[in-house]
C-alpha positions as CSV (number, residue, x, y, z in Angstrom):
1,X,133.0,-232.4,22.0
2,X,132.6,-234.0,18.6
3,X,135.7,-232.3,17.3
4,X,137.8,-233.2,20.3
5,X,137.0,-236.9,20.0
6,X,138.0,-236.9,16.3
7,X,141.3,-235.3,17.2
8,X,142.0,-237.9,19.9
9,X,141.3,-240.8,17.6
10,X,143.6,-239.4,14.9
11,X,146.4,-238.9,17.5
12,X,146.1,-242.4,18.8
13,X,146.3,-243.8,15.3
14,X,149.4,-241.8,14.6
15,X,151.2,-243.2,17.6
16,X,150.3,-246.8,16.6
17,X,152.1,-246.4,13.2
18,X,155.5,-248.2,13.0
19,X,158.3,-245.9,14.1
20,X,160.3,-246.9,11.1
21,X,157.9,-245.0,8.9
22,X,159.2,-241.8,10.5
23,X,162.8,-242.7,10.4
24,X,163.3,-243.9,6.9
25,X,161.7,-243.8,3.5
26,X,158.7,-246.1,2.8
27,X,158.5,-248.5,0.0
28,X,155.6,-248.3,-2.4
29,X,154.0,-251.3,-0.9
30,X,154.2,-249.8,2.6
31,X,152.7,-246.5,1.4
32,X,149.7,-248.3,-0.1
33,X,149.1,-250.2,3.1
34,X,149.3,-246.9,5.1
35,X,146.7,-245.2,2.9
36,X,144.3,-248.2,3.3
37,X,144.7,-248.0,7.1
38,X,144.0,-244.2,7.0
39,X,140.8,-244.7,4.9
40,X,139.6,-247.4,7.3
41,X,140.3,-245.1,10.3
42,X,138.3,-242.2,8.7
43,X,135.3,-244.5,8.1
44,X,135.4,-245.5,11.8
45,X,135.6,-241.9,12.8
46,X,132.5,-241.1,10.6
47,X,130.6,-244.0,12.2
48,X,131.5,-242.8,15.7
49,X,130.4,-239.3,14.9
50,X,127.0,-240.4,13.6
51,X,126.4,-242.5,16.7
52,X,127.5,-239.6,18.9
53,X,125.1,-237.2,17.2
54,X,122.2,-239.6,17.6
55,X,123.1,-240.1,21.3
56,X,123.5,-236.5,22.2
57,X,120.7,-234.9,20.0
58,X,117.9,-232.9,21.9
59,X,114.5,-232.3,20.3
60,X,113.5,-228.7,20.0
61,X,110.9,-228.1,22.6
62,X,107.5,-226.9,21.3
63,X,106.4,-223.4,22.5
64,X,104.1,-223.6,25.5
65,X,100.5,-222.8,24.7
66,X,99.3,-219.5,25.8
67,X,96.4,-219.9,28.1
68,X,93.1,-218.2,26.9
69,X,91.6,-216.3,29.8
70,X,88.0,-217.4,30.4
71,X,85.4,-214.5,30.2
72,X,84.3,-213.2,33.5
73,X,80.8,-214.5,34.4
74,X,79.7,-210.9,35.1
75,X,80.5,-209.6,31.5
76,X,78.1,-210.4,28.6
77,X,79.4,-210.1,25.0
78,X,77.7,-207.4,23.0
79,X,76.0,-208.4,19.7
80,X,77.5,-207.1,16.5
81,X,76.0,-203.8,15.2
82,X,75.5,-203.0,11.5
83,X,74.7,-199.6,10.1
84,X,73.3,-199.3,6.6
85,X,71.7,-196.4,4.7
86,X,68.0,-196.4,3.4
87,X,67.3,-192.8,3.0
88,X,68.5,-192.4,6.6
89,X,70.9,-194.5,8.8
90,X,69.4,-197.8,9.9
91,X,71.0,-199.5,12.9
92,X,70.7,-203.3,13.3
93,X,72.0,-205.7,15.8
94,X,72.7,-209.5,15.4
95,X,70.0,-210.4,17.9
96,X,67.2,-208.7,15.9
97,X,66.9,-205.1,17.1
98,X,66.8,-202.3,14.6
99,X,66.2,-198.5,14.7
100,X,65.7,-196.0,11.9
101,X,64.7,-192.3,12.0
102,X,62.1,-191.2,9.4
103,X,60.4,-188.1,8.3
104,X,59.0,-186.0,5.5
105,X,58.6,-182.3,4.5
106,X,56.0,-181.0,2.0
107,X,55.9,-177.4,0.9
108,X,52.9,-176.3,-1.2
109,X,52.1,-173.3,-3.4
110,X,48.4,-173.4,-4.4
111,X,45.5,-171.3,-5.4
112,X,41.8,-171.4,-6.4
113,X,39.9,-169.1,-8.7
114,X,36.1,-169.0,-8.3
115,X,33.2,-166.6,-9.1
116,X,33.0,-163.4,-7.1
117,X,31.5,-163.8,-3.7
118,X,32.4,-167.5,-3.2
119,X,35.9,-167.2,-1.7
120,X,36.0,-163.7,-0.1
121,X,39.5,-163.3,1.3
122,X,40.2,-167.0,1.4
123,X,41.2,-167.6,-2.2
124,X,44.0,-166.6,-4.5
125,X,47.6,-168.0,-4.6
126,X,49.2,-168.8,-1.3
127,X,51.8,-171.0,0.4
128,X,51.6,-173.7,3.1
129,X,53.8,-176.1,4.9
130,X,51.6,-179.1,4.3
131,X,53.3,-181.7,6.4
132,X,56.4,-182.0,8.6
133,X,56.6,-185.6,9.9
134,X,59.3,-186.7,12.3
135,X,59.6,-190.1,13.9
136,X,61.3,-193.5,14.0
137,X,60.6,-197.2,13.4
138,X,62.3,-200.5,13.8
139,X,62.1,-204.1,14.9
140,X,62.3,-205.9,18.2
141,X,63.4,-209.6,18.7
142,X,60.6,-212.1,18.8
143,X,58.7,-210.9,15.7
144,X,57.7,-207.4,16.8
145,X,58.0,-204.1,14.9
146,X,57.1,-200.5,15.8
147,X,56.6,-197.0,14.6
148,X,56.1,-193.6,16.2
149,X,55.6,-190.5,14.2
150,X,54.0,-187.0,14.5
151,X,53.2,-184.1,12.2
152,X,54.6,-180.7,13.3
153,X,53.3,-178.6,10.3
154,X,50.5,-177.0,12.4
155,X,52.9,-175.6,15.0
156,X,52.1,-178.4,17.5
157,X,52.6,-182.2,17.4
158,X,49.7,-184.2,16.0
159,X,50.1,-188.0,16.1
160,X,50.2,-189.9,12.8
161,X,51.4,-193.5,12.7
162,X,52.0,-194.8,16.3
163,X,51.8,-198.6,16.5
164,X,53.2,-201.9,17.6
165,X,53.0,-205.0,15.3
166,X,53.5,-208.6,16.2
167,X,54.0,-211.3,13.5
168,X,56.8,-211.9,11.0
169,X,55.0,-214.3,8.8
170,X,51.8,-214.0,6.7
171,X,49.7,-213.3,9.9
172,X,50.2,-210.1,12.0
173,X,48.4,-208.1,14.6
174,X,48.8,-204.3,15.0
175,X,47.8,-202.1,17.9
176,X,47.9,-198.3,17.8
177,X,47.0,-195.2,15.8
178,X,46.7,-196.3,12.2
179,X,44.6,-196.1,9.0
180,X,41.5,-198.2,9.4
181,X,41.5,-200.4,6.3
182,X,39.4,-198.2,4.0
183,X,40.5,-197.7,0.3
184,X,43.4,-197.8,-2.0
185,X,43.6,-194.0,-2.2
186,X,43.5,-193.7,1.6
187,X,46.1,-196.4,2.5
188,X,48.6,-195.2,-0.2
189,X,51.0,-192.9,1.5
190,X,50.7,-189.1,0.7
191,X,54.4,-189.5,-0.4
192,X,53.3,-191.6,-3.4
193,X,49.9,-190.2,-4.5
194,X,49.4,-189.0,-8.1
195,X,48.2,-185.6,-7.1
196,X,48.8,-183.1,-4.2
197,X,45.5,-184.1,-2.5
198,X,43.7,-187.4,-2.3
199,X,40.3,-188.1,-3.9
200,X,37.5,-186.0,-2.6
201,X,35.6,-188.8,-0.9
202,X,38.5,-189.6,1.4
203,X,38.4,-186.4,3.5
204,X,34.6,-186.0,2.9
205,X,33.8,-189.3,4.6
206,X,36.3,-188.8,7.4
207,X,38.9,-191.4,6.5
208,X,41.8,-190.8,8.9
209,X,44.0,-192.6,11.4
210,X,42.2,-194.1,14.4
211,X,43.2,-195.9,17.6
212,X,42.4,-199.6,17.5
213,X,43.5,-203.1,16.9
214,X,43.7,-204.9,13.6
215,X,44.8,-208.2,12.1
216,X,46.2,-208.9,8.7
217,X,46.8,-211.9,6.4
218,X,49.3,-211.3,3.6
219,X,49.8,-214.0,1.1
220,X,51.4,-214.0,-2.3
221,X,48.2,-213.0,-4.0
222,X,45.7,-212.2,-1.2
223,X,45.6,-209.5,1.4
224,X,42.9,-209.6,4.1
225,X,42.6,-206.9,6.8
226,X,40.1,-206.4,9.6
227,X,40.0,-204.4,12.9
228,X,38.1,-202.6,15.6
229,X,38.7,-198.9,16.0
230,X,37.7,-195.9,18.1
231,X,38.4,-192.4,17.0
232,X,41.6,-190.4,16.2
233,X,44.0,-189.7,19.1
234,X,43.0,-186.0,19.5
235,X,39.3,-186.7,19.5
236,X,39.7,-189.4,22.1
237,X,40.8,-186.7,24.6
238,X,37.1,-186.1,25.1
239,X,36.0,-188.5,27.8
240,X,32.5,-189.1,26.3
241,X,34.0,-190.2,23.0
242,X,33.2,-193.9,22.9
243,X,32.4,-194.2,19.2
244,X,33.4,-197.5,17.6
245,X,33.8,-198.9,14.1
246,X,34.5,-202.2,12.5
247,X,36.4,-202.1,9.3
248,X,37.7,-204.7,6.8
249,X,39.4,-204.8,3.4
250,X,40.2,-207.7,1.1
251,X,42.5,-207.4,-1.9
252,X,43.4,-209.9,-4.7
253,X,46.7,-208.9,-6.2
254,X,48.1,-211.4,-8.7
255,X,51.0,-210.6,-11.0
256,X,51.2,-211.8,-14.6
257,X,54.7,-211.2,-15.9
258,X,55.3,-207.4,-15.7
259,X,51.6,-206.7,-15.2
260,X,50.3,-206.2,-11.6
261,X,46.6,-206.5,-11.0
262,X,44.7,-205.1,-7.9
263,X,41.1,-205.9,-7.2
264,X,39.3,-205.5,-3.9
265,X,36.7,-204.0,-1.6
266,X,36.2,-202.7,1.9
267,X,33.4,-202.3,4.4
268,X,32.9,-199.8,7.3
269,X,30.4,-199.9,10.2
270,X,30.5,-197.2,12.8
271,X,28.3,-196.3,15.8
272,X,28.7,-192.8,17.2
273,X,27.4,-193.9,20.6
274,X,27.7,-191.0,23.1
275,X,30.1,-189.0,20.9
276,X,27.5,-187.0,18.9
277,X,24.0,-187.1,17.5
278,X,25.1,-185.4,14.3
279,X,27.5,-186.0,11.4
280,X,28.9,-183.8,8.7
281,X,30.5,-184.6,5.3
282,X,32.4,-182.0,3.2
283,X,35.5,-181.6,1.1
284,X,38.0,-178.9,0.0
285,X,38.3,-178.0,-3.7
286,X,41.5,-180.1,-4.2
287,X,43.8,-177.7,-2.5
288,X,44.6,-177.4,1.2
289,X,45.6,-173.8,1.4
290,X,42.0,-172.7,1.9
291,X,39.5,-173.8,4.4
292,X,36.6,-173.2,2.0
293,X,34.4,-176.2,1.3
294,X,32.2,-175.7,-1.8
295,X,30.3,-178.9,-1.0
296,X,29.1,-179.5,2.5
297,X,26.1,-181.3,4.1
298,X,26.2,-179.3,7.3
299,X,25.3,-181.1,10.6
300,X,22.9,-184.0,10.1
301,X,21.2,-185.9,12.9
302,X,22.5,-189.4,12.9
303,X,23.6,-192.3,15.2
304,X,26.1,-194.0,12.9
305,X,27.3,-194.7,9.4
306,X,27.8,-197.7,7.1
307,X,30.0,-197.8,4.0
308,X,31.4,-200.1,1.4
309,X,33.8,-199.6,-1.4
310,X,35.2,-201.2,-4.5
311,X,38.7,-200.6,-5.9
312,X,40.8,-201.7,-8.8
313,X,44.2,-200.9,-10.4
314,X,46.5,-202.2,-13.1
315,X,50.2,-201.5,-13.6
316,X,52.0,-202.7,-16.7
317,X,55.4,-201.3,-17.7
318,X,55.2,-197.5,-17.7
319,X,51.3,-197.5,-17.8
320,X,48.9,-197.6,-14.8
321,X,45.2,-197.2,-14.3
322,X,43.1,-197.1,-11.1
323,X,39.6,-196.4,-10.0
324,X,37.4,-196.6,-6.9
325,X,33.8,-196.1,-5.8
326,X,32.6,-195.7,-2.2
327,X,29.1,-195.4,-0.8
328,X,28.6,-193.9,2.6
329,X,25.1,-194.4,4.2
330,X,24.0,-192.5,7.3
331,X,22.0,-194.1,10.0
332,X,19.1,-191.9,11.0
333,X,16.4,-193.6,13.2
334,X,12.9,-192.5,12.2
335,X,14.2,-190.7,9.0
336,X,15.2,-191.7,5.6
337,X,18.9,-192.8,5.5
338,X,20.8,-190.9,2.8
339,X,23.6,-192.6,0.8
340,X,26.4,-190.4,-0.5
341,X,28.8,-191.4,-3.2
342,X,32.4,-190.7,-4.1
343,X,34.8,-192.1,-6.6
344,X,37.4,-191.5,-9.3
345,X,39.1,-193.0,-12.4
346,X,42.7,-192.4,-13.2
347,X,45.3,-193.2,-15.9
348,X,49.0,-192.4,-15.9
349,X,52.1,-193.0,-17.9
350,X,55.9,-192.8,-17.1
351,X,57.5,-190.8,-19.8
352,X,61.1,-191.8,-19.0
353,X,62.4,-195.1,-20.4
354,X,62.7,-198.0,-18.0
355,X,60.5,-196.4,-15.2
356,X,57.2,-197.8,-13.9
357,X,54.8,-197.3,-11.0
358,X,55.7,-199.3,-7.8
359,X,53.2,-201.4,-5.8
360,X,53.5,-203.2,-2.5
361,X,51.1,-204.8,0.0
362,X,47.9,-203.5,-1.5
363,X,49.0,-199.9,-2.2
364,X,51.0,-197.8,-4.5
365,X,54.7,-197.4,-3.5
366,X,57.7,-195.2,-4.1
367,X,58.5,-194.0,-7.6
368,X,62.2,-195.0,-8.1
369,X,63.8,-193.5,-11.2
370,X,66.0,-196.0,-13.2
371,X,68.3,-193.1,-14.1
372,X,68.4,-190.6,-11.3
373,X,70.2,-187.3,-11.7
374,X,73.0,-188.7,-9.5
375,X,73.8,-191.1,-12.3
376,X,73.6,-188.6,-15.1
377,X,69.9,-189.1,-16.0
378,X,66.9,-186.8,-15.5
379,X,65.0,-188.9,-13.0
380,X,61.5,-190.2,-13.5
381,X,58.8,-188.1,-15.2
382,X,55.1,-189.2,-14.9
383,X,51.9,-187.6,-16.3
384,X,48.5,-188.4,-14.8
385,X,44.9,-187.6,-15.6
386,X,41.9,-188.2,-13.3
387,X,38.2,-187.6,-13.1
388,X,36.9,-187.3,-9.6
389,X,33.2,-187.3,-8.5
390,X,31.6,-186.5,-5.1
391,X,27.8,-186.4,-4.6
392,X,26.5,-185.3,-1.2
393,X,22.8,-185.0,-2.3
394,X,20.3,-187.7,-1.2
395,X,17.1,-188.2,0.8
396,X,16.4,-184.6,1.3
397,X,20.0,-183.7,2.2
398,X,21.5,-181.1,-0.2
399,X,25.3,-181.0,0.3
400,X,26.2,-180.4,-3.3
401,X,28.0,-182.2,-6.1
402,X,31.6,-181.7,-7.1
403,X,33.0,-183.0,-10.3
404,X,36.7,-182.4,-11.1
405,X,39.0,-183.1,-14.1
406,X,42.6,-183.2,-13.0
407,X,45.9,-183.3,-14.9
408,X,49.2,-183.6,-13.1
409,X,52.9,-183.9,-13.7
410,X,55.3,-185.7,-11.3
411,X,59.1,-185.4,-11.4
412,X,61.3,-187.6,-9.1
413,X,64.9,-186.6,-9.7
414,X,66.0,-189.2,-7.1
415,X,64.1,-191.7,-4.9
416,X,63.5,-189.4,-2.0
417,X,62.8,-186.1,-3.8
418,X,59.5,-185.5,-5.6
419,X,57.9,-182.4,-7.2
420,X,54.2,-182.5,-8.2
421,X,52.3,-179.9,-10.2
422,X,48.5,-180.3,-11.0
423,X,45.7,-178.3,-12.4
424,X,42.0,-179.0,-11.7
425,X,38.7,-177.8,-13.3
426,X,35.8,-178.1,-10.9
427,X,32.1,-178.1,-11.8
428,X,29.9,-177.4,-8.7
429,X,26.2,-178.0,-8.4
430,X,24.1,-177.1,-5.3
431,X,27.1,-175.4,-3.8
432,X,27.2,-174.6,-0.1
433,X,28.4,-171.1,-0.9
434,X,26.6,-169.1,-3.7
435,X,28.0,-166.5,-5.9
436,X,27.2,-162.8,-5.5
437,X,24.2,-163.3,-7.8
438,X,22.9,-166.2,-5.8
439,X,24.0,-168.9,-8.3
440,X,24.8,-172.3,-6.7
441,X,26.0,-173.9,-9.9
442,X,29.4,-172.7,-11.2
443,X,32.9,-173.7,-12.1
444,X,36.2,-173.1,-10.4
445,X,39.9,-173.6,-11.2
446,X,42.6,-174.9,-8.9
447,X,46.4,-175.1,-9.1
448,X,48.8,-176.9,-6.8
449,X,52.6,-177.2,-6.7
450,X,54.4,-179.4,-4.1
451,X,58.0,-179.9,-3.3
452,X,58.7,-182.8,-1.0
453,X,61.5,-184.8,0.5
454,X,61.5,-187.7,2.9
455,X,63.9,-190.0,4.6
């Protein structure tokens, strides 16, 4: 339309020119006047075109917004899920749920050499699947956490840690089948101990997981634990087992630069009630492949037991030292109450540069090599030495004395693989089992090698 209007204006202007301009030659003055009229006409055309464009212009319409469908009231959005790896896959949701499988396998080669007549056919070098744990743990929204685990090494499932914990701050409460707040050696996981077996007083005095309820306060430098416990899950299958114990443990754990200090103590009060009128304390010779106990009190009439312990440890760079003492007193109405003693002293050193013993929440933790074999290193190598003492003689009870010097080597090629080798020299007095000549004081040698992995 714009071009048609321009053509019409030009045509009209041409018709308005003097007819003489077409019939005869124009003078110079007439030519100049004609050019001026044409220039004015072009200016008018441009003005008209500009006005016409303004009058007929249409704004480009904006695209219509696409409506967002509202979610159906019957459909709930699922929280985001995150999967990470911590030795095994750990699943977490945005609203606070988590789930992680866990487990461990320990394979032992061990042996004991003792004088003739002591071991019979239960000595020598042999093998054992020491532990096969399978289970899971995680968190539940609202400050709850859980764990369920069992040991399948014996051919049937035996419950280990099975508990529910409430509390995400310094205070927490735990209900279930757990260790009952005894000693550093007992609460340290068997994955992280210095030797293949724990100190002799731990099995001798019956430290094990028990069903109960406990509370804990964990501050920056103070750990306080206390609880009420029955017996272990298998023993509670007996209807008459109403034994009960009260246990507590307090730890001061300050850190000074790279030096971690650990000082504490524990108490234990237990009444057997209708469970039994006897108790028995005994220990293996630092290997688990034999059921021989060279020190053993036999069954002793008793209605309960009371115990208290002291513990200490220090970790500084590659060096660590630890020691414990525990006194277990039997309650025998009308008779003298014997008190038995167990304890140890240990020193250790990491031989690989940059490595150190780990510690967390009042117990030794995982040995993590700074240069694992996956990064071209050799892993972490640690050497440990320990003196262990167990005395089961007192107040007319002769259970024997077992003194042991141990040396061990630990190699952790990566975080979750660990190989332990240790040798022990035992001195036995008043042994439960005499030699062929009737001697109850003698020496024995033990050796243990463990390969383990966990996730």
